[in-house]
N, CA and C atoms as an extended XYZ file, in Angstrom:
504
Properties=species:S:1:pos:R:3:atomname:S:1:resname:S:1:resid:I:1 pbc="F F F"
N       -32.485      -29.399      -23.760 N   MET     1
C       -33.397      -29.032      -23.338 CA  MET     1
C       -34.041      -28.732      -24.221 C   MET     1
N       -35.509      -28.654      -24.107 N   ILE     2
C       -36.616      -27.685      -25.234 CA  ILE     2
C       -37.744      -27.655      -24.372 C   ILE     2
N       -38.517      -26.465      -24.074 N   GLY     3
C       -39.026      -26.401      -23.145 CA  GLY     3
C       -39.135      -26.728      -21.716 C   GLY     3
N       -40.350      -27.488      -21.264 N   ASN     4
C       -39.509      -28.294      -19.853 CA  ASN     4
C       -39.487      -29.510      -20.166 C   ASN     4
N       -38.889      -30.018      -21.163 N   ARG     5
C       -38.326      -31.125      -20.972 CA  ARG     5
C       -36.701      -31.709      -21.568 C   ARG     5
N       -36.478      -32.810      -21.506 N   PHE     6
C       -35.103      -33.019      -22.026 CA  PHE     6
C       -34.684      -34.028      -23.013 C   PHE     6
N       -34.249      -33.551      -24.090 N   GLU     7
C       -34.670      -34.396      -25.268 CA  GLU     7
C       -33.510      -34.684      -25.322 C   GLU     7
N       -33.530      -36.633      -25.881 N   MET     8
C       -32.182      -37.090      -26.289 CA  MET     8
C       -32.393      -38.138      -26.984 C   MET     8
N       -32.225      -39.376      -27.737 N   PRO     9
C       -32.772      -40.053      -28.419 CA  PRO     9
C       -32.967      -40.795      -27.684 C   PRO     9
N       -34.626      -41.333      -28.027 N   ASN    10
C       -34.876      -42.906      -27.669 CA  ASN    10
C       -35.312      -42.467      -26.010 C   ASN    10
N       -35.321      -41.094      -25.344 N   VAL    11
C       -35.449      -40.870      -23.725 CA  VAL    11
C       -36.087      -39.669      -23.657 C   VAL    11
N       -37.063      -39.357      -23.366 N   SER    12
C       -37.414      -37.895      -22.759 CA  SER    12
C       -37.809      -37.715      -21.253 C   SER    12
N       -37.135      -37.040      -20.680 N   TYR    13
C       -37.316      -36.743      -19.231 CA  TYR    13
C       -37.428      -35.560      -18.920 C   TYR    13
N       -39.175      -34.965      -17.991 N   THR    14
C       -39.204      -33.731      -17.369 CA  THR    14
C       -38.569      -33.295      -16.252 C   THR    14
N       -37.837      -32.801      -15.931 N   HIS    15
C       -37.595      -32.480      -14.685 CA  HIS    15
C       -38.214      -31.472      -13.668 C   HIS    15
N       -38.142      -32.306      -12.295 N   PRO    16
C       -38.926      -32.002      -11.623 CA  PRO    16
C       -39.383      -30.497      -11.442 C   PRO    16
N       -38.260      -29.337      -11.567 N   LEU    17
C       -38.072      -27.777      -11.262 CA  LEU    17
C       -39.157      -27.153      -12.666 C   LEU    17
N       -38.839      -28.007      -13.278 N   ALA    18
C       -39.576      -27.515      -14.699 CA  ALA    18
C       -41.039      -27.202      -14.601 C   ALA    18
N       -41.836      -28.459      -13.382 N   VAL    19
C       -43.066      -28.450      -13.781 CA  VAL    19
C       -44.031      -27.198      -13.466 C   VAL    19
N       -44.539      -26.635      -14.325 N   ASN    20
C       -45.583      -25.290      -14.158 CA  ASN    20
C       -46.845      -26.009      -12.877 C   ASN    20
N       -46.082      -24.971      -11.782 N   LEU    21
C       -47.201      -24.724      -10.838 CA  LEU    21
C       -48.801      -24.196      -10.956 C   LEU    21
N       -49.345      -24.341      -10.598 N   ASN    22
C       -50.566      -24.293      -10.254 CA  ASN    22
C       -50.796      -23.061       -9.634 C   ASN    22
N       -51.033      -21.513       -9.751 N   ARG    23
C       -51.358      -20.260       -9.194 CA  ARG    23
C       -51.152      -20.076       -7.696 C   ARG    23
N       -52.263      -20.776       -7.362 N   ARG    24
C       -51.991      -21.202       -6.076 CA  ARG    24
C       -51.290      -21.677       -4.989 C   ARG    24
N       -50.540      -22.357       -6.013 N   MET    25
C       -49.274      -23.119       -5.037 CA  MET    25
C       -48.019      -22.157       -5.366 C   MET    25
N       -47.993      -21.142       -6.281 N   ARG    26
C       -46.940      -20.159       -6.237 CA  ARG    26
C       -47.582      -19.446       -5.063 C   ARG    26
N       -48.541      -18.826       -4.980 N   ASN    27
C       -48.830      -17.554       -4.187 CA  ASN    27
C       -48.585      -17.995       -2.520 C   ASN    27
N       -49.039      -19.519       -2.462 N   THR    28
C       -48.922      -19.813       -0.921 CA  THR    28
C       -46.850      -19.586       -1.256 C   THR    28
N       -45.841      -20.058       -1.756 N   ILE    29
C       -45.190      -20.326       -1.592 CA  ILE    29
C       -44.327      -19.003       -1.878 C   ILE    29
N       -45.244      -17.639       -2.243 N   ASN    30
C       -44.352      -16.761       -1.677 CA  ASN    30
C       -44.658      -16.292       -0.801 C   ASN    30
N       -45.632      -16.204       -0.143 N   ILE    31
C       -46.129      -15.931        0.826 CA  ILE    31
C       -44.896      -16.504        2.166 C   ILE    31
N       -45.149      -18.150        1.961 N   LEU    32
C       -43.877      -18.166        3.255 CA  LEU    32
C       -42.536      -17.676        2.993 C   LEU    32
N       -42.283      -17.466        1.643 N   ILE    33
C       -40.696      -16.550        1.611 CA  ILE    33
C       -40.985      -15.633        2.221 C   ILE    33
N       -42.023      -15.027        1.840 N   LEU    34
C       -42.113      -13.600        2.721 CA  LEU    34
C       -42.232      -13.296        3.967 C   LEU    34
N       -42.917      -14.276        4.670 N   ILE    35
C       -42.672      -14.619        6.186 CA  ILE    35
C       -41.560      -14.750        6.968 C   ILE    35
N       -41.155      -15.920        6.286 N   PHE    36
C       -39.717      -15.931        6.568 CA  PHE    36
C       -38.542      -15.063        6.072 C   PHE    36
N       -39.065      -14.052        5.017 N   LEU    37
C       -37.723      -12.848        5.374 CA  LEU    37
C       -37.674      -12.216        6.124 C   LEU    37
N       -39.063      -11.625        6.309 N   THR    38
C       -39.525      -10.517        7.178 CA  THR    38
C       -39.386      -11.395        8.898 C   THR    38
N       -39.367      -12.120        8.942 N   SER    39
C       -39.056      -12.308       10.533 CA  SER    39
C       -37.569      -12.526       10.734 C   SER    39
N       -36.483      -12.916        9.867 N   CYS    40
C       -35.520      -12.992        9.627 CA  CYS    40
C       -34.717      -11.233       10.169 C   CYS    40
N       -35.636      -10.364        9.435 N   ALA    41
C       -34.998       -8.881        9.442 CA  ALA    41
C       -35.090       -8.097       10.274 C   ALA    41
N       -35.092       -8.297       11.793 N   GLY    42
C       -35.413       -7.700       13.061 CA  GLY    42
C       -33.975       -7.222       13.452 C   GLY    42
N       -32.922       -8.337       12.960 N   GLY    43
C       -31.712       -7.820       13.476 CA  GLY    43
C       -32.084       -8.392       15.282 C   GLY    43
N       -32.651       -9.496       15.583 N   ILE    44
C       -32.448      -10.021       16.885 CA  ILE    44
C       -31.430       -9.986       17.471 C   ILE    44
N       -31.152       -9.935       18.706 N   GLN    45
C       -29.919      -10.096       19.366 CA  GLN    45
C       -30.251      -11.048       20.524 C   GLN    45
N       -29.109      -12.180       20.042 N   HIS    46
C       -29.943      -13.518       21.168 CA  HIS    46
C       -28.423      -13.744       22.001 C   HIS    46
N       -28.710      -13.355       23.232 N   LEU    47
C       -27.890      -13.537       24.756 CA  LEU    47
C       -27.481      -14.126       25.007 C   LEU    47
N       -25.974      -14.900       25.828 N   PRO    48
C       -26.247      -15.984       26.133 CA  PRO    48
C       -27.179      -16.034       27.448 C   PRO    48
N       -27.676      -17.357       27.459 N   GLU    49
C       -28.959      -16.991       29.065 CA  GLU    49
C       -28.671      -16.333       29.843 C   GLU    49
N       -27.074      -16.494       29.876 N   GLU    50
C       -27.116      -15.888       31.533 CA  GLU    50
C       -26.878      -14.681       31.171 C   GLU    50
N       -26.774      -14.018       30.614 N   LYS    51
C       -26.984      -12.818       30.202 CA  LYS    51
C       -28.068      -11.722       30.093 C   LYS    51
N       -29.271      -13.142       29.500 N   ILE    52
C       -30.795      -12.542       29.444 CA  ILE    52
C       -31.606      -11.945       30.628 C   ILE    52
N       -31.209      -12.201       31.875 N   ASN    53
C       -31.601      -11.603       33.411 CA  ASN    53
C       -31.149      -10.647       33.526 C   ASN    53
N       -30.107      -10.164       33.392 N   LEU    54
C       -28.592       -8.894       33.665 CA  LEU    54
C       -29.948       -7.545       34.133 C   LEU    54
N       -30.022       -7.039       35.120 N   ALA    55
C       -30.495       -5.945       34.651 CA  ALA    55
C       -29.518       -4.456       35.103 C   ALA    55
N       -29.913       -3.610       34.148 N   PRO    56
C       -28.821       -2.531       34.043 CA  PRO    56
C       -28.052       -2.137       35.405 C   PRO    56
N       -27.078       -2.269       35.190 N   THR    57
C       -26.622       -1.036       36.456 CA  THR    57
C       -26.084        0.277       36.312 C   THR    57
N       -26.420        0.999       37.291 N   SER    58
C       -25.903        2.570       37.453 CA  SER    58
C       -24.442        2.415       37.663 C   SER    58
N       -24.104        3.712       37.289 N   PHE    59
C       -23.019        4.372       37.562 CA  PHE    59
C       -22.609        4.588       39.422 C   PHE    59
N       -23.484        4.564       39.220 N   CYS    60
C       -23.482        4.508       41.022 CA  CYS    60
C       -23.107        3.057       41.715 C   CYS    60
N       -23.650        2.303       41.132 N   ASP    61
C       -23.633        0.950       41.467 CA  ASP    61
C       -22.027        0.150       41.079 C   ASP    61
N       -21.281        0.812       40.301 N   LEU    62
C       -20.944       -0.139       39.219 CA  LEU    62
C       -19.171       -0.485       40.616 C   LEU    62
N       -19.023        0.355       41.849 N   PRO    63
C       -18.195        0.178       42.560 CA  PRO    63
C       -18.654       -0.894       42.977 C   PRO    63
N       -19.948       -1.318       43.523 N   LYS    64
C       -20.235       -2.955       44.286 CA  LYS    64
C       -19.851       -3.657       43.677 C   LYS    64
N       -19.973       -3.612       42.298 N   VAL    65
C       -20.347       -4.760       41.404 CA  VAL    65
C       -18.934       -5.315       40.525 C   VAL    65
N       -17.660       -4.711       41.441 N   GLU    66
C       -16.348       -4.871       40.462 CA  GLU    66
C       -16.235       -6.370       40.625 C   GLU    66
N       -15.182       -6.552       39.246 N   GLY    67
C       -14.895       -7.933       38.774 CA  GLY    67
C       -16.508       -8.255       38.327 C   GLY    67
N       -17.848       -8.123       38.513 N   GLN    68
C       -18.455       -9.122       38.436 CA  GLN    68
C       -18.775       -8.517       36.810 C   GLN    68
N       -19.801       -9.738       36.087 N   LEU    69
C       -20.353       -9.296       34.782 CA  LEU    69
C       -21.460       -8.644       34.962 C   LEU    69
N       -21.643       -6.987       33.836 N   VAL    70
C       -22.713       -6.262       34.683 CA  VAL    70
C       -23.322       -5.600       32.888 C   VAL    70
N       -24.095       -5.246       33.141 N   TYR    71
C       -24.864       -4.400       32.223 CA  TYR    71
C       -24.629       -3.066       32.152 C   TYR    71
N       -24.381       -1.817       31.608 N   THR    72
C       -24.864       -0.758       31.499 CA  THR    72
C       -24.627       -0.019       30.504 C   THR    72
N       -25.073        1.039       30.496 N   ARG    73
C       -25.573        2.231       29.250 CA  ARG    73
C       -24.564        3.391       29.591 C   ARG    73
N       -24.076        3.791       28.686 N   GLY    74
C       -23.009        5.759       29.152 CA  GLY    74
C       -22.577        6.042       28.176 C   GLY    74
N       -21.944        6.853       28.090 N   THR    75
C       -22.066        7.884       26.431 CA  THR    75
C       -20.101        8.011       26.604 C   THR    75
N       -19.775        7.649       25.685 N   LEU    76
C       -18.150        7.454       24.805 CA  LEU    76
C       -17.764        9.132       24.619 C   LEU    76
N       -17.280        9.872       25.450 N   SER    77
C       -16.716       10.840       24.370 CA  SER    77
C       -15.027       11.129       24.794 C   SER    77
N       -14.909       12.655       24.032 N   GLY    78
C       -13.661       12.549       24.761 CA  GLY    78
C       -12.938       13.989       23.820 C   GLY    78
N       -11.611       13.926       23.658 N   VAL    79
C       -11.274       15.178       22.962 CA  VAL    79
C        -9.417       14.405       23.043 C   VAL    79
N        -8.955       14.530       21.540 N   ASP    80
C        -7.803       13.784       21.515 CA  ASP    80
C        -7.608       12.181       22.036 C   ASP    80
N        -6.707       12.235       22.925 N   GLU    81
C        -6.898       11.071       23.764 CA  GLU    81
C        -7.144       11.106       24.856 C   GLU    81
N        -7.850       11.677       25.260 N   TYR    82
C        -8.579       12.072       26.637 CA  TYR    82
C       -10.077       11.357       26.645 C   TYR    82
N       -10.474       10.233       26.620 N   TRP    83
C       -11.598        9.830       26.443 CA  TRP    83
C       -12.148        9.061       27.930 C   TRP    83
N       -13.587        8.840       28.330 N   SER    84
C       -13.941        8.566       29.236 CA  SER    84
C       -15.127        7.864       28.821 C   SER    84
N       -16.326        7.753       29.487 N   PHE    85
C       -16.971        6.595       29.711 CA  PHE    85
C       -18.087        7.359       30.632 C   PHE    85
N       -19.055        8.081       30.471 N   PHE    86
C       -19.984        8.734       31.038 CA  PHE    86
C       -21.663        8.229       31.286 C   PHE    86
N       -22.228        8.406       32.600 N   GLU    87
C       -23.131        8.166       32.805 CA  GLU    87
C       -24.203        9.416       32.032 C   GLU    87
N       -25.236        8.542       31.792 N   ILE    88
C       -26.397        9.761       31.603 CA  ILE    88
C       -27.171       10.134       32.059 C   ILE    88
N       -27.253       11.226       32.241 N   GLY    89
C       -28.250       12.490       33.301 CA  GLY    89
C       -27.302       13.148       34.156 C   GLY    89
N       -27.559       13.038       35.048 N   LYS    90
C       -26.969       13.841       36.379 CA  LYS    90
C       -25.843       12.954       36.987 C   LYS    90
N       -24.563       12.792       36.865 N   ARG    91
C       -23.425       12.339       37.823 CA  ARG    91
C       -24.088       12.130       38.971 C   ARG    91
N       -23.868       10.701       39.950 N   CYS    92
C       -24.319       10.321       41.078 CA  CYS    92
C       -22.657       10.473       41.845 C   CYS    92
N       -21.210       10.221       40.794 N   ASN    93
C       -20.474       10.347       41.742 CA  ASN    93
C       -19.537       11.118       40.505 C   ASN    93
N       -19.016       12.302       41.236 N   ASP    94
C       -18.182       13.203       40.471 CA  ASP    94
C       -16.892       12.849       40.287 C   ASP    94
N       -16.139       11.304       41.217 N   THR    95
C       -14.769       11.216       41.544 CA  THR    95
C       -14.776        9.969       40.302 C   THR    95
N       -15.822        9.416       40.302 N   LEU    96
C       -15.611        8.450       39.135 CA  LEU    96
C       -15.390        8.479       37.549 C   LEU    96
N       -14.149        8.147       36.626 N   ASN    97
C       -13.883        8.261       35.455 CA  ASN    97
C       -13.486        7.206       34.996 C   ASN    97
N       -14.470        6.841       34.235 N   ILE    98
C       -14.238        5.522       33.669 CA  ILE    98
C       -13.490        5.261       32.320 C   ILE    98
N       -12.822        4.749       31.736 N   GLU    99
C       -12.163        4.328       30.623 CA  GLU    99
C       -12.631        3.265       30.149 C   GLU    99
N       -13.103        3.409       29.222 N   LEU   100
C       -13.944        2.494       27.842 CA  LEU   100
C       -13.302        1.189       27.217 C   LEU   100
N       -12.648        0.196       27.373 N   ASP   101
C       -11.783       -0.948       26.740 CA  ASP   101
C       -12.353       -1.759       25.908 C   ASP   101
N       -12.499       -0.821       24.724 N   LEU   102
C       -13.206       -1.516       23.692 CA  LEU   102
C       -12.241       -2.793       22.736 C   LEU   102
N       -10.843       -2.367       23.327 N   ASP   103
C        -9.912       -2.701       22.179 CA  ASP   103
C        -9.820       -4.692       22.768 C   ASP   103
N       -10.001       -4.759       23.864 N   THR   104
C        -9.603       -6.134       24.314 CA  THR   104
C       -10.510       -7.134       23.395 C   THR   104
N       -11.475       -6.852       23.114 N   ASN   105
C       -12.799       -7.717       21.822 CA  ASN   105
C       -13.096       -7.175       20.978 C   ASN   105
N       -12.034       -6.338       20.172 N   TRP   106
C       -12.618       -5.417       19.111 CA  TRP   106
C       -12.974       -6.489       18.109 C   TRP   106
N       -12.257       -7.929       17.763 N   GLU   107
C       -12.278       -8.387       16.958 CA  GLU   107
C       -14.100       -9.123       16.847 C   GLU   107
N       -14.424       -8.711       17.804 N   ASN   108
C       -16.364       -9.295       18.143 CA  ASN   108
C       -16.940       -8.159       17.588 C   ASN   108
N       -16.501       -7.044       17.432 N   TRP   109
C       -17.891       -6.136       17.305 CA  TRP   109
C       -18.167       -6.053       16.148 C   TRP   109
N       -19.743       -6.018       15.561 N   LYS   110
C       -19.937       -5.781       14.206 CA  LYS   110
C       -19.437       -4.504       13.386 C   LYS   110
N       -18.859       -4.535       11.920 N   ASN   111
C       -17.918       -3.717       11.682 CA  ASN   111
C       -19.203       -2.337       11.194 C   ASN   111
N       -20.219       -2.622       11.624 N   GLU   112
C       -20.854       -1.076       11.869 CA  GLU   112
C       -21.225       -0.632       13.133 C   GLU   112
N       -20.705       -1.164       14.118 N   ASP   113
C       -20.104       -0.609       15.313 CA  ASP   113
C       -18.437       -0.004       15.593 C   ASP   113
N       -17.300       -1.059       15.270 N   LYS   114
C       -16.328       -0.453       14.708 CA  LYS   114
C       -16.529        0.865       14.005 C   LYS   114
N       -17.387        1.058       12.469 N   LYS   115
C       -17.092        2.032       12.006 CA  LYS   115
C       -17.829        3.575       12.923 C   LYS   115
N       -19.048        3.467       13.741 N   LYS   116
C       -19.383        4.285       14.515 CA  LYS   116
C       -18.063        5.108       15.568 C   LYS   116
N       -17.574        3.883       16.155 N   ILE   117
C       -16.308        4.245       17.380 CA  ILE   117
C       -15.159        4.481       16.812 C   ILE   117
N       -14.466        4.181       15.646 N   ASN   118
C       -14.030        4.663       14.397 CA  ASN   118
C       -14.294        6.211       13.953 C   ASN   118
N       -15.688        6.778       13.752 N   LEU   119
C       -15.874        7.977       13.326 CA  LEU   119
C       -15.718        9.006       14.881 C   LEU   119
N       -15.927        8.292       15.771 N   VAL   120
C       -16.341        8.889       17.184 CA  VAL   120
C       -15.303       10.343       17.140 C   VAL   120
N       -14.035        8.698       17.199 N   TYR   121
C       -12.509        9.281       17.533 CA  TYR   121
C       -12.552       10.268       16.371 C   TYR   121
N       -12.437       10.363       15.548 N   ASN   122
C       -12.133       11.020       14.504 CA  ASN   122
C       -12.690       12.550       14.145 C   ASN   122
N       -13.962       12.524       15.103 N   GLU   123
C       -14.975       13.880       15.097 CA  GLU   123
C       -15.541       14.054       15.864 C   GLU   123
N       -14.775       13.393       17.229 N   TYR   124
C       -14.714       13.935       18.685 CA  TYR   124
C       -15.303       15.248       18.759 C   TYR   124
N       -15.324       16.333       18.128 N   TRP   125
C       -15.602       17.692       18.520 CA  TRP   125
C       -17.183       18.238       18.114 C   TRP   125
N       -17.451       17.037       17.259 N   ASN   126
C       -18.866       17.106       16.356 CA  ASN   126
C       -19.832       15.723       17.163 C   ASN   126
N       -19.035       14.841       18.064 N   LYS   127
C       -20.558       13.237       18.021 CA  LYS   127
C       -19.842       12.662       19.053 C   LYS   127
N       -20.482       11.811       19.720 N   TYR   128
C       -20.414       10.900       20.706 CA  TYR   128
C       -21.473       10.065       20.831 C   TYR   128
N       -20.982        9.072       21.249 N   LEU   129
C       -21.446        7.592       21.393 CA  LEU   129
C       -22.698        7.465       22.336 C   LEU   129
N       -23.652        6.746       22.357 N   ILE   130
C       -24.378        6.008       23.725 CA  ILE   130
C       -24.010        4.680       23.470 C   ILE   130
N       -23.813        3.742       24.165 N   ILE   131
C       -23.072        2.544       24.472 CA  ILE   131
C       -23.917        1.704       25.406 C   ILE   131
N       -24.820        1.038       25.153 N   ASP   132
C       -25.130       -0.289       26.122 CA  ASP   132
C       -23.802       -1.508       25.859 C   ASP   132
N       -23.518       -1.742       26.847 N   ALA   133
C       -22.307       -3.152       27.316 CA  ALA   133
C       -23.079       -4.076       28.048 C   ALA   133
N       -21.889       -5.292       28.120 N   ILE   134
C       -21.912       -5.646       28.772 CA  ILE   134
C       -20.323       -6.072       29.411 C   ILE   134
N       -19.887       -5.755       30.588 N   GLY   135
C       -18.716       -6.384       30.838 CA  GLY   135
C       -18.383       -6.211       31.711 C   GLY   135
N       -16.968       -6.002       32.657 N   ILE   136
C       -16.317       -6.467       33.809 CA  ILE   136
C       -16.118       -5.077       34.054 C   ILE   136
N       -16.243       -3.985       35.348 N   PHE   137
C       -15.926       -2.875       36.192 CA  PHE   137
C       -14.670       -3.315       36.939 C   PHE   137
N       -13.936       -2.201       37.035 N   GLU   138
C       -12.283       -2.426       38.053 CA  GLU   138
C       -12.190       -1.425       38.464 C   GLU   138
N       -11.554       -0.594       39.504 N   MET   139
C       -11.062        0.074       40.384 CA  MET   139
C        -9.743        0.239       40.669 C   MET   139
N        -9.314        0.977       40.939 N   GLY   140
C        -8.095        1.080       41.972 CA  GLY   140
C        -6.318        0.992       41.067 C   GLY   140
N        -6.895        1.718       39.696 N   GLY   141
C        -5.249        1.791       38.758 CA  GLY   141
C        -5.662        3.230       38.010 C   GLY   141
N        -4.596        3.290       37.073 N   ASN   142
C        -4.700        4.554       36.195 CA  ASN   142
C        -4.911        4.114       35.284 C   ASN   142
N        -6.114        4.641       34.501 N   TYR   143
C        -5.932        4.054       32.815 CA  TYR   143
C        -6.578        5.138       31.706 C   TYR   143
N        -6.002        4.754       31.057 N   GLY   144
C        -6.248        5.891       29.767 CA  GLY   144
C        -5.112        6.319       29.450 C   GLY   144
N        -5.312        7.980       28.655 N   HIS   145
C        -4.638        8.485       28.512 CA  HIS   145
C        -3.511        8.872       29.285 C   HIS   145
N        -2.502        8.724       30.057 N   LEU   146
C        -1.478        9.621       31.380 CA  LEU   146
C        -1.936        9.235       32.616 C   LEU   146
N        -3.091        7.939       32.419 N   GLY   147
C        -3.738        7.425       33.703 CA  GLY   147
C        -4.531        8.452       34.506 C   GLY   147
N        -5.552        9.428       32.943 N   THR   148
C        -6.475       10.422       33.930 CA  THR   148
C        -7.490        9.714       34.417 C   THR   148
N        -7.550        8.099       34.063 N   ASN   149
C        -9.430        7.696       34.335 CA  ASN   149
C        -8.930        6.730       35.670 C   ASN   149
N        -9.728        6.719       36.917 N   ASN   150
C        -9.389        5.597       37.495 CA  ASN   150
C        -9.951        4.635       38.206 C   ASN   150
N       -10.923        4.221       37.049 N   SER   151
C       -11.739        2.996       36.651 CA  SER   151
C       -11.715        2.201       35.280 C   SER   151
N       -11.707        1.421       34.908 N   LYS   152
C       -12.081        0.622       33.419 CA  LYS   152
C       -13.471       -0.052       33.720 C   LYS   152
N       -13.971        0.169       32.742 N   PHE   153
C       -14.998       -0.928       32.207 CA  PHE   153
C       -14.706       -1.973       30.912 C   PHE   153
N       -14.182       -3.178       30.803 N   THR   154
C       -13.841       -4.455       29.932 CA  THR   154
C       -15.301       -4.447       29.085 C   THR   154
N       -15.337       -4.385       28.161 N   VAL   155
C       -16.141       -4.546       27.335 CA  VAL   155
C       -16.144       -5.646       26.801 C   VAL   155
N       -17.367       -6.986       26.942 N   HIS   156
C       -16.881       -7.663       26.641 CA  HIS   156
C       -18.648       -8.291       25.727 C   HIS   156
N       -19.444       -7.484       25.416 N   GLU   157
C       -20.520       -7.703       24.309 CA  GLU   157
C       -21.034       -6.181       24.667 C   GLU   157
N       -21.223       -5.780       23.105 N   LEU   158
C       -21.865       -4.728       22.896 CA  LEU   158
C       -23.247       -4.877       22.652 C   LEU   158
N       -24.200       -4.075       23.302 N   ILE   159
C       -25.648       -4.655       23.196 CA  ILE   159
C       -26.010       -3.085       21.510 C   ILE   159
N       -25.278       -2.106       22.207 N   SER   160
C       -25.606       -1.387       21.405 CA  SER   160
C       -24.833       -0.040       21.292 C   SER   160
N       -24.989        0.087       19.823 N   VAL   161
C       -23.852        1.431       19.902 CA  VAL   161
C       -24.203        2.222       19.072 C   VAL   161
N       -24.966        3.837       19.469 N   LYS   162
C       -25.191        5.025       18.583 CA  LYS   162
C       -24.570        6.167       18.487 C   LYS   162
N       -24.820        6.557       17.808 N   LEU   163
C       -24.287        7.497       17.192 CA  LEU   163
C       -25.280        8.943       17.315 C   LEU   163
N       -24.272        9.851       18.117 N   ILE   164
C       -25.168       11.063       18.621 CA  ILE   164
C       -24.611       12.625       17.995 C   ILE   164
N       -24.862       13.107       17.283 N   GLU   165
C       -24.680       14.533       16.343 CA  GLU   165
C       -24.586       15.722       17.890 C   GLU   165
N       -23.651       16.381       18.357 N   LYS   166
C       -23.655       17.045       19.072 CA  LYS   166
C       -23.907       18.407       18.347 C   LYS   166
N       -25.096       18.832       19.547 N   LYS   167
C       -25.980       20.412       19.116 CA  LYS   167
C       -24.613       21.132       19.543 C   LYS   167
N       -24.601       22.255       18.379 N   HIS   168
C       -23.884       23.368       18.455 CA  HIS   168
C       -24.554       24.402       18.522 C   HIS   168
């Protein structure tokens, strides 16, 4: 190739991508590329259509929707093998101890969320998680280490996992 032309004996060919674009055309293409990249950068989560309209369910209402797919938010914290999923703020039900089942669908979680979860288990004295999740609540068993929790929330989809440093 010589310049923007392929040279062979008795043949001369200009490759279409080797043609010089005028300045206005290059600027237009750059702007379109920039718009495309910034529109994808937001990390928008696309939920299946039936999940878009799920209103958050409070921990007080979880026993009323047992066995149904619901969206809720809580904190995951614990010590050693004793972990529970707690409601944020004032507890409306002191007898509800929830095991958060993240293992059932572990392979579906983003690596970033898995790292946060593992970090909290390894540094439980200094960290906890705020988790928004869609899943199914069940009662009537003994869940967690030595059955210390009386209910379980099996996560089907993690919406958000936020790592929080404890204030000492």
